[in-house]
N, C-alpha and C positions, 0 to 999 in steps of 0.2 A: 574468485577472487578476480576484482576489478584491476589492472594496473594500467602502466604505462602501451602496451597496447589495443587496450581495449580503448583509450584514449582517443588513439589515434584513428583505430574506426569508426568509432562515433565524428570526427573533425574529418572525416574524409566521403563525409556521408553527405551533402549538401541536398538544401532545397533547392526545388527545380522545377518549372513547368515550357517542356521544353512544347515546341513553337506557339508557345502564349510569349506575351511582357517584355518579348524580343530578348529571348531565352536567357530572361530576369535569374540572376542562382545565390544563393544565400547560405551561406557555411555557417552555423552558430554555433557556439561557444558548450558542449556538454557541459562546463564549470558557468552558475549563475555568477555567485557572486568570489574575488578571490581573496578569499582570510581564509586565514588559519592553512589547513585543509582542502579549505572549499566547499562552497556551498555549490550544489550538480542540479540542475534540473528536476531528475526524476524522483529526489532527495524533498522538492520544495511538491514537484505531483501529488507524492503521497501523501506529506503531509493536510497536505487542501481535496484528499482521501477522507485519512484522519479526523478531518475538519466537519468535511460533510456525512460523514455516515455518527459523527459527536450531534451532532444538528438534528436531524431527525430521527436514532436514538432517546432525544430527548424529547422531539414533540413526540413519538409515537409512544412513551416513559408510561402513562395513564394507561393505556387500554391494557396493557399487564400489568394491575397491581402498580408499577411502583414512579416512585416522583420524578426530575428532571434530577435531583442532586444525590440520588440514589444510582441512576447515569453516571454523575460529573466523576461523583466518588470514585465509584466501580475504574470508571478511564484515569484516574488521576497515580493509582495503587496499578491495573493490569500493562499501564504504557511502561512507566522505566521496567518493572518484574517480562513480560516479554522479549524488551531488548534482551533483557540479564539472559534468559531462558534461553532464546534463540542465538545467542552467540553462546553459552555455555555447548549447548547439543553439536553446535558445528567444530567449536575445539576437541570434545571428548571422543568424535568421532573418528576427527583428521588430524589426531594429536602430534603424526610424525610431520606433522611438517610445523608444528611451534617447539623441536629442538635444535640444542642447539650441533655441532656438530660431536665433541663428546656426549652423547646423548642425554644432557640434563637439557631441566622443558626451563624456554619461554617463556618467564613472566609475560616483560613489554611485549609481544608482538604478543599474546594473547590476549588481554583485554584491548590494545587496536583497533579496534572495529572499524573508525572510518579505512580501513586499509582492506572489507570486503571481510564474508563469512558470518553470514546470520541462512538458522535452520526455522525455516517456516516451521516442523513441527512443535523444537523449542520452543517458540512462544505461544505453538498452541496447547501444550503443555501445562508453558506456566500461569496462562491462562485462565487454565481450567480449576489450576490450584487454587491460585487468586482467585476466582470466584466464587469455587463454596467455601472458605473460609470468606469471602466481603457479608459472603450471603445467610452463612449460618450468624453470623456476629451483627448481622442488622434484623436478622430473624424475617425475613426473604425469600420466598418461591426463585429455589435457581432457576428451576425447568423458565419461569417469569428471565427470569437475564437472560439467559443465554438462549431464550425463542426472542428477547432485543435484540443482541449479538450481533445474531447470523444478519439480519438486514442493513445493518449497518459495516459488518466483515464485507457483509456482497458486494456495497456498494467502494469500502476503498483496494477490496483485490483485484476491481478492474480499474480502477486507478493507477495503481501501484507498477504497470509495465509499459504505462503510457510512457511514449521516445514524444517527444514536441524535436526534438535535433532530426529524427528518421520518419523515412514514410513510412506508415502513412502521417506523420506529427498528429498524430494523436486523436483525426479528426474523426474514426469512425463512432472511440466512446464517447466524445464531444454529444454526437446526435444520436448515437443513445441514450445517455444520461438528458439530454437533453427533450428528449419522449420521452422518458420514466416520469419525469419532473414535472409538464405539459399535463401526462397520463391522468399520475397522480392528484392533481393540482385540480386534473378534472371530474376521474371518476369517481376518485377519496377513496382506491382498489388497491390495496400494495404491489398484492398476484398478482392481480392483472397489468398494473406498470412497467412493475422488475420482470416479466412475463416478453411482455411486447418489448423493448427496449432490450432486451438481450439476443429475440431472434429476428431484433429489425437489426442489430450491433453483428449478430452474425453474418447476413446474409450479407452485409457489407464488405465486411472482409473476406466475405469469399467468395464475392461475384463483384463489385465491384471497385474495393481496396484492394487490389491481387497484383 
């Protein structure tokens, strides 16, 4: 879960370039917009990844015998379902965290998604269930939908852990994505583009940004 210690840890990681710019440093706030429970930078990055993945899938839909409306409709059903699935999975497997002192269940805490507690496995299970029923209802091939979805999910996964408030400030991810996009525009080969971008990203995080 993400609590006060987590926020303090993020705030204690200033962006700095020793020996450059007069040892200038900047300590960004992990919360981008202070409204309600706050809108975090990592949430904004994740939303950008989701939007980019959606656009990618919509552009590639025809290659899989699908339409842009098929992709958009599927996402509209899948996103809320995956959030519910991820939360439900987490609560079930960590049920003791949501009990009161007398052993009764604290239903208010169970739905407090903003306090942290989502499990990727629950999201995958919920997404698979939605895809199964959606494709049956629309009479389209589930294999085509899942093959297309893999590309978008890969893009989202690459961006989900980007931390612009801590080293290396998302630079490797941005370089890898830029190379992937440039190769796709140039060669029109998704496999080549993703492979090259991934290899470059791994080299950057293992050799350059260490």
